[in-house]
Every structure is written in structure tokens, then in C-alpha cells.
N, C-alpha and C positions, 0 to 999 in steps of 0.2 A: 677304293677298289674300282676296277674298270666297270663301265656300264654293262649290265647283263645283256642288253640287246646287241652289243658289239662282240659278244663272246662266241667262240666256237662251242657247239654242244660237246658233251663228253663223247657221244657216239661219233661225231665228226672227227674229233681228235684221234680216236682209236682207228677209225677207217683210214684216215690220212697216213698213219703209221703202217697199217696193214698193206697199203698200196705202195709204200716206199720200199722198193725191192731190196736194196742192200741191207736193210735193218732186219736182224734175225736173232732170236734169243730165247731165253728160258724165263718162266714165271714160277717162282717158288714162294708159296704163301702158307703161313701157319697161324691158325687161331681165330679166323673169322670167315671161313670159307675162302674159295678162290675167286674173290670178288673182282680183282683187277683183270685176271684172265677172262672172267665171264664177260666183262665189258668188251674185250677184244673179239671174243667169239661171236657175241651178239651183233657187233658192228659189221661183220662180214669180211671175207678175205683173210681170215686169221691164219690160213695155211701159209701165207707169204711172210708171216712174222713169228709165229709160235713154233719153236723147235721142241719145247717140252713144257708141260705144267706139272707141278708136284706139290703135294700138301701132306707132309709127314706129321700128322696130329699126335699119334701115340708117342710118348716120350722115349720108349725103347727104340722105335724106328728112327725118331729124330736124332737120338744120340748115336745110333749106329751109322747114320748117313753123315752127320755133320760133326760129331764129337760132342763132348759135354761142355756146358757153359754154366756159370754160377746161377743164372736165371734164364728161363726160357724166353721171356719177353725182355730182351736186353740188347744193348749195343754189341756185346760179345757174341751173342747168338746170331745177330744179323751179319756180323763180319764173317763168321764161320760159314753161313749160308752163301754169301757172295763169293767167298774164296772157293768153296767146293764146286758150286754150280758153274762158275766162270771157267775154272780149270777143266772141268768135265766137258764143257762146251767146246773148248779149244781142242782137247784131246780127240773128240769124236768127229768134229766137223771142219777143223782148220785145213786139213789136207784136201778134202773134197770141195770146199767152197770158200776157203779163207781168202782167196785172191779177189773175190767179188763181194764179200760180205763184211759189214761192220757188226760184230757180235755184241750182244748185251745180255745182262742178267738183271731182272727186277726181283727183289725179295722183300718180304715183310714178315714180321713176327708180332702178333697182336693178341691182346686180351680184350675181347669185346665184352659187353655186358653179359653177365652170367644169368642163369635162370632166376635166381633170387634178387638180382640187382645189387649185390653187396660188394662187388669188386671194383677196382680202379680200371676204367676203360681207357687203354692207351696202347701204343704200339710203335715199333721202329720199322722204317722202310728205307730202302736204298736202291740205287741204280748204278751199275758198273757197265761202262760202254766204251767202245772204240770210236775214235774220230774218223779213222780211215782203215781200210782193210789191212790186217796185219799189224796195226799200230798198237802202242801201249794204251791201257785203259785209263779213263778218268772216272770219278766217282762222286755221287751226291748221296748224302745220308741225312735223314730228318726224323724227328720224333713228333708223334701226333697224340692228341687227346680227343676222345669222342664224347660229345655232350648230349647226343640224342638219348632219349629215355627208353627207346625200344631197340632190341638187338638188330632187327632187320633194317632199321634206319641207319644204325651204325655201319652195318655191312655195306649198305648203299653208299654212304659217305666215303668209306674206305676205297671203294671202287672208283669213285670220282677223283679223290685226291691222288690216288696211285696213278691213274691215267694222266692227270695233270703233271705229275712228276715226270713220267716217261716222255710226254709230249714236250715239256719244257726242256728236258735234257737234250732232246734232239734238235729243237727248233729255236729255243731261247737261250742256248748256252753262251752266246756271245753278248747277251744282255741280262746279266744276273739280276738286275733290278726288276726287269719285266718278268723273268722267271719266278722270282719270289712272289711278286704280286699275283701271278697267274695260278699259284697253288690252290687258291680258294675260288677259282673260276667255277661257276655253277654250284657254289656252296656259300656258306656264311660262317663267321666265327662262332655263331651260336651252335653250330654242329661240329665243327672241327677246329681245333687249335693246333698250330704248329709252333712248338716252343724251342726247337733246336734245329739248326740247319748247318751243314758243313759241306764245302766243295773241296775236291782235291784232284790232282793229276794234271796232265798237260793242257787240258781244255781250260783250266782255271788258274793258271800261273799268276795272272794279274788280279785275282780276286782276294780281297781281305775278308775272311770269314766273320770278323767282328762287325764290319759294316753290314754284311748280309744279315746277321742276327739282329742288328739294330733296325733294319728294314722290317723284320717280322713284327716288331713293336710299333713302328711308325705306320705300317699298313694295317694294323689291327689283327694280324694273324695270331698274336699272343700278347700277354700283358707284361711279360718280364723275360729277360734273357740274362745269361750269366757268363762271366769270363774268369779264368784262373789267373794266378800271378804271372804265368808265362804268356798270357794273352790268348790261351786256347779257349775255344768255345765249349762250355760245359752244359750238361743237361740238368736243370734245377732239381728234378725229383731224385736223381742219383746223388747229388751233393747234400740235399736237405733231408733225405729220408730218415725219419726217427732221430733227428739231431736236435739238441737245444740250439737256438739261433740268437745271435746278438748282431744288431745292425745299426749303422750310423748313416744317416742321410745327409747329403751336402752337395754343394756345387763342385767342390774340389778343383777350383779353377784359379790357382793350383791348390793341391793338397798342402797343408801347412803343419807346423809343429802342434798347433792347437787340435787339428783334426786327429792327429796320431795320438796325442796325449789323452784326448777325450776317449778314444776307443780303447787304448791300453788300460786306462784307469777303470773304465766300465767293465772291461773283460776281467780284470782282477777281482772286482766285486761279483760279477755274474757267476764265475766258476765256483765261488764260495757259497752260492745260494743252495739251501738244502735240497731243492728240486733239481739242481744241476750237478752237484758234486759227483764225480766219478763217471759222468756221462759224456759222450762225444759232443763237442761244441763246434759250430760253424760261425765264423766271424766275417761279416760282410760290410763293405762300403757300398752305399746305394745312391744312384743318381736317377732323378725322374726325367721323363721325356719333356715335361714342361720346362725343366731347367735347361735341357739341351736345346730346346726350341725358343728360348727366351728372347733371342735376337731375331727371330723370324724363321728363316730357312735353316735347316740343319747344316751345321758346318762339320763335315767328316773329319777334317784335320784337328779341329778343336776336340771333338769327341774322342778320337784315338789318342790325343795327347793326354787327356784325363785318365783314360783307361791304362795307358802305358805307365804313367807316373805312379798310379796306385799299385800297379803290378810290380814296378821297380822296388817298392818297399814292402812287397810280400802280401798284398791284400787281394782277396777275391772280390770281384765287382759285380753288382746287380744293377741292371738298367730296367726301370719299370715305368708304366704309365699310371701308377697309383698315386694320385696327388694327396689323398687323405691317408693318414697313418692307419686308420682302422681297416682300410682296404688292403694295405700292405701286410698287416698281421693276419688278415683273413686268408691272403694268398699263401702265407707260410703254413697255415693250418691245413692246407691240402696235403702237406707232406709230413707233418709231425704233430704229435700231441705233447711234446716236451715244452719246457718254458721258453718264452720269447722275451728278449730284452731289447730296448731301443735306447740308444745313447743320443742325446741332443743338447743343444744350448738353450739358454733362457729364451732367446727370441723364438725358437721353434716351439718351445713349450707354450708360450703365450699365443702363438698362432693356432695351436690346437684348441685353445679356449676362445677363438674368434668365431662367433656364431654364424657369420655370413657364409662360412664354408658348408654349413649343414642345412641351408634353407630348402634343399631338395629332399630332405629326409622328413618323413611324417613326424618322427619323434625328435627331430632337431638334434641339438647337442647331446641330449640324454641318450638317444638312440646310437649316436656315433660312439659315445663312451662305453655303452653297453657292448658294442661290437669290439671296441679296441681292447678293453681290459678283461674280457672273458678268457677263461682257460689259461691262467698263469702268464700274464703279460705285465712287464714292469718297465717304467721309464726311468732312465738314469740321467740326471740333469747336471750339466757342466755349468759352473758359475760364470758371471759376467761382471766386469768392472761397472762401478756406479755411473760413471760418465757415459759409458756406452748404453747403459740401461736408460738413463735420462734422455739420450738422443732417440732411443727407440720410442719412448713415451711421447716425445715431441712430434712424432710422425702421425699421431692421432689414431693409433690402433684401438679398435673397439673392445678388445678383450682385456685391456689393462686400464688401471686407474692410477692417477698420480699418488705416489706413496705419501702417507701422512708424516713425512720427515723433511728436514731441511736438507736440500741437495748438497750444500757446502759441507755440512757436518758429516755427510756420507761420501766424501771424496775418496778416491783410491788411496790418496796419501794417508788417510786415517786407517787404512787396512780393512775397510768394510767392503764386502762383496755382496752382490745380489745372487742368491741361490734359491733352491726349491723351497726353502723354509721361510724366506722373507720376501719373496716376490709378491707383487700385488696383482690381483685380478679384479674385474668389476664386481660391485657389491652383490649383485644377485647370483653370482657364481661362486662366491667365496666359501659358502658352506660346502658346496660340491667339491671344490678344490681341497678344502681341509679334510674332507672324508677320504679322498684319494691319498692324500699325504699321510694321514694318520694310519691308514691301512696298508701302507707301503706299496701302493700301486705306483707311486712316484717317490723316488729316492734321490738324495744328493750324491753326486760323485765326490769321492774323497781321494786324497793323495795326489791331487793335480799339482802342476807346476805353475805357481803364481807369476813367474817371470814371463810366461807366454800369453797372459790374458790380454795383452795389447794387440795381438796378432789377429787380423781379419783377412780373408782371401781377397776381398775387393781392394784392400790397401796394398797387399802384395802385388796384385795385378797392375795397379796404378804405378807402383814403383818400378816394376819390370818395364813397362812401356815408357816411363820417363828416364830409364837408364840410371835409376838410383840404386846403387849396389847394396843398400841396406836390406833389400828384399832377400838376399842370399842367406841372411841370418834368421829368416822367418820361416824357412822351409827345411826339411831334412836334406842333409848334404847330397845324397844320391839324387834327390829331386832337383836341387840347384844345378848339379852337374849335367843332368839330362836336359834341363831348360836351356842351359848355355850351349850344349853340344848340338841340340836339334833346333835352336832358335824358336822356342815355343812361346806362345802368348805375347807375341810382339817383341821378344827380346832381340836386341842387336848388340853385338860386341862393341865395347867402347873403342874409340879411335886411338891408335897408338900415338903417343906423344913423342915428337921428334926432338932430339937434343943435339 
């Protein structure tokens, strides 16, 4: 984030807008006081900016003004507020001052901390504004979570982030990266989380909302963002609310037959679990920021390629900065009490048992497992060929030990695979592993396609770059077609042979 000493104060931002004569509009706020409007009034000169403020708290009043929505703190309610107030603004003021004014509406609908402190503190806020007098509007919508423990502090934080939104819409709209980073000016992620952001309209024709959402994670405004199969930006709480969740983590560079087979097989088992049967299920492919940043700087083209390819085969994608699995499942627990399943290969299972990742926890690996497996979490483990397993052992991972068998006797030709039941862990963790296995915290994936076990993303990527056409048989047909069409991952079409 920017150095605090170089930031404009919240008051200065509001005053700058108040003194910018063409900008004039409405503030409509529901649920946590009129905190954003208050900032503008306190800054001075608000009569040059504020056409109207409104706060329809009572549901009957709110419905009468804006119409009914499924939930009062929702994207639908925010859209109704923006639609109504913007149209009203034009109807009443366009004739008298439309030629010299760029109209705007700021709206939010929020559930701040209640008196008992038992509710989810979050809200939707948005900005609809003109670039020039009489011009069509552009729009910015975001979703926030408030983490302050006191209601009055949440109100204060909302006033700040709302002012940041309005200021950014006016003065940073040509630099969406700067706009995104500025949302937490004079705040911190300990107070406000922005977990969804969407730009639309003529001001943002060159903006890819997926990249802007990725910046939310990269800049620390949130820990995870989500995209639908069509590439649309989703709000995680709306997708995950009260759902059973199954997730597969990977690099997906590119997505292969193994990735799809793993998740399909795990899904078939997951939906048959007694705690899941008959309940709505969300299936996700997840990529960590560490994976996206593995080459150093974030490569937007590479990121969009992975998201697009996963969307092409119908998957919802989660991008997170949760390196450890127990942090990922804890994130899901914000939104659901239903069962959580995690599909993974043998290599990822062994990494979970690598104690070096838990040195910062007082309880070490036991604490991490206590967090990971509480509240109905199950790991579904995809098998690995013996030779691939032997190669993994040869890298010297501390969470595994050499199996007490002859490698040649366990070659793939003999039909023996390494799975959750015969994988080896270091001696002092073996009893812990057996406990998890016997109590079905860890299960073998069944019904997998053995003909695909030779496929690894890194091998596919190498073949693509070397122009070895065998890679096309290692990924879904739609993925192969997209890689060829878009020239992804270093693909170049073979030279035509002259005859």
C-alpha cells in the first residue's frame, strides 16, 4: 500500500470534491448511518456537491422508494438504489443545470455490527457518475466487510472507504490500479476488507474486471476473489452461503485431463457423503497467489489464460493468498457450516505433512491439523504412479520416507499405484496419519482413469513450448483448441510443409 504520509486525508479528499464545481449528486445510505455524507458535510463546502442525502432505514419506506429485493443488504438492493436515485436526479435537475454538471449517485446498503455483535458485518456500495455533462453514466460497485469490533468504528471506516471510492471514481478512473490501491487510504485491511470490485460503462471500456479483482488480493484488500465460468466477477459470500464446498488446488498451467478427472471423481464421492446428500454443492478450482507469482512479477496474460481455460470447461475459479490448506478451509467457514471436501494428489498430501510450513504456529503441525479437519472436512486423494512417487522422494522432502519396498517391484507396469493407503510419511507422524486415515478424514479417490496418470501440467507446458503435438492429447479438447487459437503458454503453430 502507499505510504500513509503521502496520502490525502479523508477530509481533504471530500473537500476537493466539494470545491470541484461540476460534480453534483445524491448520497443514499442504508444501515450504518449516513457516514459518507457526514464526511462531506464536515469537510465544508458540501452545498457545492450534495443535491440530496437520504437514509430509508424502515423496510416499508425502503420498499416503497426502491422496490423489493430478496435481501436488504445485497447487490440487488444496491442496483435498485442507484437506478432510482440516478433517474430522479436527472428528472429534477437535468433541465436546470445538466449542461454544466456531471451528475453522480453514491449509494450503500450495509449491515454494521448489531447491539449483540452476532451478525455478519458487511455491505455493498456503488458509484454511478457521468464523465461529462449530459453523458452516459459509468459505474463502480464493490462489496466490503467490516472487522472493527465496535459499531462506531465500523461506521467511521465506512465513511472513509466510501469517500475513497468517490474520490477514486473522479480522479483515478484512468488508472484503475491506483484506484484499487487507494480504497484503503487512511485505513487498513484489519478494519475493512474489499472482496469484490466491478467497473462498467464508458469510463472503463479497457478495464478487465478479473485483473482488478486480482489486484484486491495482491494489494491485500482481501484474501480471495472468485470468477464464474463466463469470467464474471462473483461475490464469494453469495456463492458459498450455506453450501457444501469441494475444492481442488492447482497451478492449472494448463488444466489437464488429470485435473478434471480428479475433481469429477472427488465430486462423485462428495455428493454421496451422508452430510452432503440432497444439499447444494459448490465445486471450485483454486489457484494461490504464490503460484501466480512463482516467476516473480505477476503476468496478467498468464493469469487470464488459466482463468479462461478453467471457465471454458465450466469451472468456477477461486484465487486466494492462503498458502496453507487450513487457512483455506477456515476461509470457507466464514460462509458455511456444511461439509468441505478438498481434492488433491499424493504430492500435495505429502506437503501437508511437511512440518516446515507450520514453524510459525505454536502448536506446529498438530495445531494446523486441528484447524484443517475441524467441522467436517475431508481430503480426497488422487493416486500417483510409482515412478513419479520415487522421483518425489528423491527431491528430499522432509515429510516422506523411503518406502520399505523394492522400487522395481512396484513399477507401474506391475499395476501398483501409490494412494492414500500405502503412501509413506516420516516415522514420527505415521500414527497421526493412520488416525486420520482410519477415521476417514483422508480418503482414496476411486473410479479414476488409470490411462491419465502419466499426465503432469509441467510436462504439458514443456511439450507446448517445444511444439510437441502430444500435449493435445493430455488436455480437454476445448482447452487444446483455446490454446491453439489464442497462442497460450508459448504455443506457436507448426510451419506449413511445402510440397
